[in-house]
PAKOLVEX-795974 format. One record per residue: residue number from 1; x, y negated, z negated of N, C-alpha, C, CB in turn. Coordinates in steps of 0.001 Angstrom, whole numbers. Each point is the difference from the previous one (the first is absolute). Glycine has a CB too. Layout:
N
{NUM {X Y Z} {X Y Z} {X Y Z} {X Y Z}}
...
This chain:
177
{1 {-5351 23052 10127} {-321 -1369 443} {600 -1125 -919} {-2130 973 977}}
{2 {2485 -1861 -649} {771 -1251 -1099} {-1197 -508 -742} {2067 -1027 1619}}
{3 {-1902 781 -2895} {-822 -542 -643} {-73 -1770 556} {484 2124 -2047}}
{4 {-1564 -2692 2645} {-128 -1213 374} {298 -1128 -949} {-1450 1055 1380}}
{5 {1126 -538 -2623} {110 -1071 -1137} {1333 -462 -425} {-1950 959 -794}}
{6 {2858 161 1144} {1444 -83 -505} {1053 384 1333} {-852 793 -2715}}
{7 {885 -1636 3621} {949 259 1228} {1430 103 -257} {-1552 -1177 1252}}
{8 {1906 625 -2422} {1466 -39 -236} {211 948 -1294} {347 -2560 1044}}
{9 {-1492 3039 -1656} {66 791 -1216} {-488 -462 -1156} {1650 772 883}}
{10 {-1768 -102 -2031} {-535 -961 -1177} {1331 -567 -457} {-2221 1384 -885}}
{11 {1798 -2539 -81} {1206 -543 -790} {563 930 -983} {-921 -2173 233}}
{12 {2276 2021 -140} {804 961 -896} {1151 -793 -483} {-632 2141 1251}}
{13 {690 -2601 -2338} {1081 -1029 -538} {1198 960 -515} {-1842 -2012 -835}}
{14 {2994 1345 1157} {1392 719 -324} {298 -238 -1513} {1010 -397 2466}}
{15 {-1638 -582 -3003} {60 -643 -1454} {1236 -859 -33} {-1155 2005 -1209}}
{16 {2249 -1376 1386} {1448 -723 -342} {456 -214 1456} {775 1237 -2449}}
{17 {-335 -2520 2673} {612 -586 1204} {1370 -459 -236} {-2166 -670 744}}
{18 {2926 854 269} {1416 -745 -54} {-258 -1260 822} {1599 2188 -146}}
{19 {-395 -2987 155} {-243 -1314 777} {-75 -37 1326} {976 -843 -1549}}
{20 {-428 2043 2014} {103 250 1544} {-1530 321 423} {2643 1049 -16}}
{21 {-3298 -304 -754} {-1407 495 119} {-1010 -1247 -104} {700 2359 -1085}}
{22 {-381 -3086 261} {-791 -1318 -438} {58 -815 1339} {698 -97 -2733}}
{23 {612 -220 3168} {223 -932 1148} {-891 441 1180} {2436 -459 -740}}
{24 {-2541 1886 1055} {-694 326 1066} {-1406 -126 -155} {1723 1315 528}}
{25 {-2201 -1088 -1724} {-1416 -231 -366} {-613 -1395 427} {495 1536 -1934}}
{26 {554 -2464 1366} {-182 -1566 -5} {105 -325 1613} {1209 -559 -2617}}
{27 {-238 1288 3252} {-204 -473 1553} {-1248 525 674} {2468 -28 251}}
{28 {-3045 1266 -707} {-1175 533 601} {-1309 -999 -420} {1129 2589 -101}}
{29 {-950 -3016 -1048} {-973 -879 -545} {-32 -1366 813} {349 1134 -2321}}
{30 {1056 -1826 2852} {204 -923 849} {-446 -25 1139} {1404 -131 -1029}}
{31 {-1455 1583 1576} {-516 118 1497} {-1299 452 115} {2095 469 719}}
{32 {-2719 -445 -2014} {-1452 661 230} {-940 -813 878} {176 1011 -2273}}
{33 {-132 -2429 2207} {-938 -824 586} {165 -13 1449} {-96 -1297 -1986}}
{34 {1185 1604 2579} {557 -26 1408} {-524 1174 504} {2094 -1231 -349}}
{35 {-1951 2489 -477} {-278 1375 423} {-1527 -168 48} {2114 1408 -1084}}
{36 {-2971 -1814 161} {-1410 -97 -56} {-527 -762 1152} {102 156 -2404}}
{37 {515 -1395 2770} {-236 -689 1049} {-48 634 1402} {891 -1531 -1457}}
{38 {411 2258 1766} {299 892 1239} {-1256 939 -171} {2872 -64 149}}
{39 {-3256 663 -1027} {-1088 1024 -116} {-1371 -331 569} {1177 639 -1972}}
{40 {-1482 -1964 1771} {-1375 -514 357} {325 -916 1301} {-1083 10 -2633}}
{41 {2195 -198 3188} {330 -824 1059} {-837 394 1220} {2305 -324 -953}}
{42 {-3078 -476 1528} {-535 368 1215} {-1558 695 -9} {2589 243 587}}
{43 {-2971 -3 -1984} {-1233 689 -55} {-1002 -1112 107} {836 1995 -1398}}
{44 {-2095 -1493 2042} {-1107 -992 242} {-864 42 -1519} {-170 474 3004}}
{45 {-906 -1223 -3006} {-722 -46 -1153} {-822 1145 -219} {80 -2251 187}}
{46 {-433 3071 783} {-775 1150 -293} {944 1150 -220} {-1943 -857 1324}}
{47 {3286 805 -886} {847 846 -421} {415 -156 -1660} {700 4 2602}}
{48 {-343 -1266 -2748} {35 -433 -1539} {-1263 480 -842} {1322 -2136 733}}
{49 {-2402 2225 -325} {-1123 255 -689} {-311 1583 13} {-796 -2428 576}}
{50 {1761 3277 -196} {-124 1481 50} {815 444 -1378} {-124 233 2888}}
{51 {-615 781 -3374} {710 659 -1416} {871 761 694} {-1833 207 -1854}}
{52 {2948 -200 905} {1324 980 271} {-503 1486 -376} {1975 -1944 -701}}
{53 {-2817 2371 -80} {-441 1266 -59} {-1767 -225 -323} {2717 1088 -897}}
{54 {-3417 42 873} {-1227 -12 -376} {-75 -498 -1275} {-480 1656 1395}}
{55 {-423 -2500 -1820} {-360 -487 -1252} {1350 -590 -663} {-2043 1756 -197}}
{56 {2779 -2316 1164} {1148 -934 -406} {-147 -1378 259} {1347 1732 372}}
{57 {-602 -2693 -549} {-96 -1166 309} {345 -559 1426} {283 57 -2287}}
{58 {-797 -879 2759} {433 -509 1510} {1355 -404 -190} {-2254 -907 850}}
{59 {2944 777 441} {1144 -686 -56} {389 -1333 -632} {-158 1255 1677}}
{60 {-1111 -2107 -1518} {126 -1323 -234} {-34 135 -1546} {-1087 -1078 2266}}
{61 {254 1882 -3000} {-234 -16 -1397} {1396 498 -522} {-2694 431 66}}
{62 {3513 565 664} {1163 465 -546} {1105 -1044 -130} {-675 2136 897}}
{63 {691 -2895 251} {875 -1218 -33} {-57 -901 -1190} {-241 89 2313}}
{64 {-1283 -508 -2593} {-362 -858 -878} {141 675 -1311} {-1424 -1179 1594}}
{65 {1413 2430 -1706} {181 658 -1398} {1499 -4 -326} {-2078 1567 283}}
{66 {3040 -1407 522} {1471 -10 -87} {355 -1322 -698} {351 1450 2158}}
{67 {-1041 -2566 -1511} {197 -1297 -600} {-514 17 -1389} {-151 -1101 2186}}
{68 {-1078 1480 -2603} {-620 -39 -1207} {957 687 -963} {-2331 -59 1025}}
{69 {2932 1385 -586} {557 1006 -998} {1354 -831 -129} {-1210 2598 695}}
{70 {2029 -3118 278} {1179 -371 -221} {82 -1458 -910} {536 1421 2261}}
{71 {-1562 -2146 -2176} {-142 -1008 -767} {-107 295 -1343} {-835 -964 1720}}
{72 {76 2064 -2154} {23 443 -1213} {1342 684 -391} {-2437 141 250}}
{73 {3021 572 641} {1246 645 -327} {1036 -1089 -399} {-532 1953 1610}}
{74 {685 -3009 -842} {771 -1255 -223} {-136 -417 -1408} {-328 -720 2329}}
{75 {-938 403 -2730} {-488 -423 -1462} {570 960 -953} {-2208 -963 770}}
{76 {1935 2337 -361} {177 872 -1049} {1559 41 -429} {-2109 1340 853}}
{77 {2969 -1444 278} {1388 29 -271} {331 -1179 -890} {479 1165 2177}}
{78 {-1033 -2482 -1784} {338 -1227 -780} {-607 55 -1676} {-96 -1387 2563}}
{79 {-1058 2159 -2782} {-315 156 -1273} {806 1202 -814} {-2240 -1015 825}}
{80 {2660 1905 -177} {1125 908 -470} {1406 -481 -285} {-1245 1456 1232}}
{81 {1524 -2568 -635} {1276 -887 -130} {-134 -651 -902} {514 -182 1868}}
{82 {-1525 -281 -2420} {-121 -1334 -905} {-937 341 -1348} {147 -1683 2315}}
{83 {-458 3147 -2403} {-888 346 -1097} {587 1243 -327} {-2137 -1173 643}}
{84 {1811 1656 -1884} {516 1300 -404} {-1254 886 195} {1869 -863 -1745}}
{85 {-1456 1826 2631} {-845 1213 322} {-1522 -459 411} {1488 1480 -1752}}
{86 {-1609 -2608 2616} {-1394 -289 184} {-909 1121 599} {831 -2281 244}}
{87 {-2141 2092 -642} {-1055 860 459} {-529 -495 1505} {-671 468 -2627}}
{88 {804 298 3562} {-339 -471 1499} {-1487 46 -149} {2097 988 1498}}
{89 {-2582 -2204 -766} {-1336 -290 236} {-482 747 1091} {272 -2099 -885}}
{90 {-1106 3235 930} {-478 672 1144} {-1064 -800 662} {575 2138 -1009}}
{91 {-578 -1703 2405} {-1220 -616 692} {-469 1059 802} {745 -2361 79}}
{92 {-2084 2485 389} {-508 805 888} {251 -383 1394} {-1527 505 -1639}}
{93 {2451 3 2331} {223 -285 1154} {-825 399 1134} {1855 -74 -1007}}
{94 {-2609 1119 876} {-1165 292 903} {-1075 -1216 56} {345 2567 -583}}
{95 {-610 -2999 -600} {-797 -1324 -163} {638 -1168 617} {-849 821 -2078}}
{96 {2026 -1049 1941} {631 -1053 483} {130 -13 1663} {1174 -4 -2362}}
{97 {-1078 1258 2817} {-29 223 1352} {-1431 -257 712} {1892 1637 -519}}
{98 {-2904 -1530 -524} {-1147 -310 797} {-557 -1185 -152} {-371 2010 -5}}
{99 {1057 -2934 -764} {-144 -1531 140} {26 -466 1167} {882 -252 -1780}}
{100 {-1507 -1118 2128} {20 -574 1254} {1439 -83 533} {-2089 -1244 -589}}
{101 {2869 744 -39} {1305 -123 381} {827 1255 250} {-236 -1997 -1183}}
{102 {-106 2971 521} {623 1291 336} {-415 571 1415} {42 449 -2509}}
{103 {-1394 -663 2549} {-768 667 1217} {464 -865 1347} {-2288 778 -1591}}
{104 {2223 -1968 1408} {-220 -797 1168} {1351 -939 374} {-2671 27 -660}}
{105 {3441 -316 -413} {1238 -945 271} {913 593 1078} {-17 -818 -2437}}
{106 {320 187 3457} {886 153 994} {1257 483 -724} {-1089 -1759 1542}}
{107 {1853 2777 -1102} {1136 529 -558} {1215 -890 161} {-986 2173 399}}
{108 {887 -3057 488} {1400 -1039 -55} {-289 -837 -1217} {530 -303 2700}}
{109 {-1632 7 -3210} {19 -820 -1398} {617 902 -1063} {-2183 -1364 538}}
{110 {1897 2569 -536} {647 933 -1195} {1523 252 537} {-2447 1405 -773}}
{111 {2764 -1328 2051} {1567 94 219} {813 -1170 -345} {-494 1437 1767}}
{112 {-300 -2723 -1582} {850 -1223 -157} {249 151 -1591} {-1047 -1692 2111}}
{113 {-81 1950 -2981} {60 100 -1318} {1119 1121 -497} {-2522 -827 45}}
{114 {2670 1811 672} {889 1122 -574} {1632 -596 610} {-2209 2418 111}}
{115 {2148 -3246 798} {1389 -452 477} {507 -823 -1101} {-512 -21 2501}}
{116 {-245 -958 -2884} {429 -884 -1112} {16 679 -1606} {-1048 -1941 1665}}
{117 {86 2760 -1808} {60 684 -1274} {1365 1062 -166} {-2792 -240 38}}
{118 {2831 991 1120} {1335 817 191} {1404 -616 -194} {-1381 1106 1556}}
{119 {1238 -2536 -965} {1365 -738 -108} {286 -237 -1546} {-316 -1266 2386}}
{120 {-776 779 -3101} {17 -259 -1328} {470 1242 -764} {-1790 -1705 338}}
{121 {941 2873 -107} {325 1328 -827} {1487 428 376} {-2602 882 20}}
{122 {3047 -975 1122} {1391 434 298} {1102 -800 -739} {-859 689 2235}}
{123 {490 -1984 -2221} {989 -834 -510} {-23 213 -1669} {-276 -1769 2169}}
{124 {-800 2060 -2866} {-71 551 -1272} {690 1129 -207} {-1875 -907 -135}}
{125 {1611 1862 1024} {588 1511 -443} {1402 -125 358} {-2110 1534 475}}
{126 {2654 -2172 366} {1361 -87 356} {834 -654 -1142} {-705 -120 2438}}
{127 {-17 -500 -3261} {636 -834 -1125} {201 692 -1276} {-1022 -1879 973}}
{128 {347 3237 -980} {-46 781 -1317} {1135 804 5} {-2395 77 -217}}
{129 {2537 208 -1222} {1246 877 -182} {-557 1414 -338} {1587 -1984 -894}}
{130 {-767 3026 661} {-353 1287 -261} {-989 251 -1267} {2234 453 1115}}
{131 {-1804 -1242 -2009} {-882 40 -1414} {-1433 -862 401} {2409 -35 -1899}}
{132 {-2547 -730 2731} {-1341 -612 267} {-964 1004 671} {1120 -2269 246}}
{133 {-464 3255 584} {-933 1184 422} {-419 948 -889} {962 -202 1835}}
{134 {-191 88 -3098} {-487 1056 -851} {-1046 -371 -885} {2063 905 132}}
{135 {-2549 -2285 52} {-1046 -463 -786} {-1250 768 332} {1069 -2221 -153}}
{136 {-2065 2179 -862} {-1110 755 98} {-1369 -605 68} {1415 1394 -1043}}
{137 {-2521 -806 1576} {-1321 -471 -59} {-840 1227 -190} {449 -2040 1433}}
{138 {-1683 1892 -1457} {-1001 1132 -417} {-1186 -449 943} {745 496 -2734}}
{139 {-1378 732 3334} {-1125 -80 804} {-1257 511 -834} {1498 303 2134}}
{140 {-2604 -942 -2373} {-945 858 -853} {-659 1116 782} {-468 -1990 -1403}}
{141 {430 1857 2641} {-551 1113 910} {956 1161 167} {-1278 -1718 1253}}
{142 {2682 1584 -1622} {843 1056 95} {548 178 -1275} {429 -330 2267}}
{143 {-981 706 -3254} {575 190 -1411} {1039 1021 258} {-2142 -524 -1425}}
{144 {1826 1677 2103} {1064 1074 395} {1241 -267 230} {-1513 879 812}}
{145 {1598 -2175 -113} {1368 -661 358} {966 -227 -1096} {-1180 -1100 1701}}
{146 {189 553 -2833} {772 -583 -1052} {524 -1430 173} {568 2271 -399}}
{147 {519 -2828 -303} {692 -1143 632} {674 365 1317} {367 -929 -2267}}
{148 {-567 180 3114} {916 204 1167} {945 -1189 543} {-1808 1594 572}}
{149 {2752 -1297 -316} {1199 -1179 424} {-472 -796 1226} {2055 1530 -766}}
{150 {-1289 -2318 875} {56 -1083 1221} {705 998 1209} {418 -2615 -1646}}
{151 {403 3408 1371} {473 973 1119} {-1153 761 335} {2352 225 -744}}
{152 {-3206 257 13} {-1110 820 712} {-1011 -964 781} {155 1865 -1905}}
{153 {-469 -3178 1251} {-710 -775 788} {561 -314 1143} {-896 -687 -1696}}
{154 {2369 335 1643} {715 -369 1183} {-440 1289 1436} {2281 -1295 -1983}}
{155 {-2061 2351 1325} {-336 1110 1081} {-1423 102 368} {1828 1299 -854}}
{156 {-2786 -1492 -71} {-1525 -124 236} {-276 -893 996} {-493 459 -2174}}
{157 {949 -1569 2159} {-382 -988 1053} {791 -26 1346} {-677 -1307 -1936}}
{158 {1835 1829 1973} {726 300 1062} {-703 1210 702} {2120 -962 -1112}}
{159 {-2460 1951 460} {-1105 1061 555} {-1049 -646 704} {345 1483 -1836}}
{160 {-1135 -2166 830} {-1169 -625 420} {-136 -605 1366} {-106 -321 -2227}}
{161 {1101 -573 2499} {-25 -871 1261} {354 1207 1168} {920 -2633 -1246}}
{162 {-165 3654 1082} {299 879 1109} {-1399 888 104} {2847 53 -401}}
{163 {-3313 316 -758} {-1305 733 88} {-1054 -466 635} {587 707 -1733}}
{164 {-846 -1885 1786} {-1262 -786 744} {395 -377 1315} {-887 -1003 -2061}}
{165 {2234 755 2126} {294 -289 1512} {87 1349 846} {1365 -2174 -691}}
{166 {-1230 3144 21} {-136 1509 632} {-1486 318 152} {2195 901 -1157}}
{167 {-3006 -1347 328} {-1322 183 488} {-536 -569 1272} {-222 152 -2178}}
{168 {768 -1434 2519} {-109 -742 1175} {543 732 1104} {80 -1990 -1222}}
{169 {1323 2240 1148} {704 649 1277} {-351 1248 36} {1855 -1278 25}}
{170 {-2538 2112 -992} {-460 1504 394} {-1271 -26 735} {1048 989 -2028}}
{171 {-1890 -2073 1839} {-1403 -234 489} {412 -227 1523} {-1288 -1145 -2310}}
{172 {2335 10 2283} {214 -385 1638} {512 1237 747} {680 -2522 -489}}
{173 {62 3392 -95} {530 1013 776} {-1013 1046 231} {2199 -507 -835}}
{174 {-3282 645 5} {-911 855 153} {-1063 -452 1119} {523 684 -2407}}
{175 {-711 -1898 2325} {-1021 -616 1040} {836 -457 1271} {-1688 -910 -1940}}
{176 {2915 1069 2014} {559 -470 1191} {318 -1413 222} {-1091 1761 707}}
{177 {981 -2592 -1630} {45 -1228 -65} {1388 -556 -14} {-2102 211 -994}}
């Protein structure tokens, strides 16, 4: 049986990317809000309040989490581009998802936020040179990663959008929605 936590597999970075690979990832980030919107399109409120797996977030929380995460990701890119190897400020995504806005905000609000955010993010990403993607940051909860590059972060956030969209589409398929 497939692990419902990782419908597209666990994140595995390539570490070094070429320009063609970066452009493909940037295009995927550009398309992520549209794909997430399509994934929840036509779902009722009760369907949106269905967890994608046992002990998992509801579909509503999942969409709202993507907005939270990608806001953090965008900011992390900006810090890495403007500071020397900044330390990422972690947050407890599970607790954020349990806050009122995570549990009950209509997904359309987070989708509108993602539309605007991803337009800004893609504009910034498209302006970067290869050496910019070599800039590094550190995550205190992932000391085993050491300093990791913006190439790795680009891969991570591109995977993240597909990962959570797949949580929703996989549930829809299992439920016949």
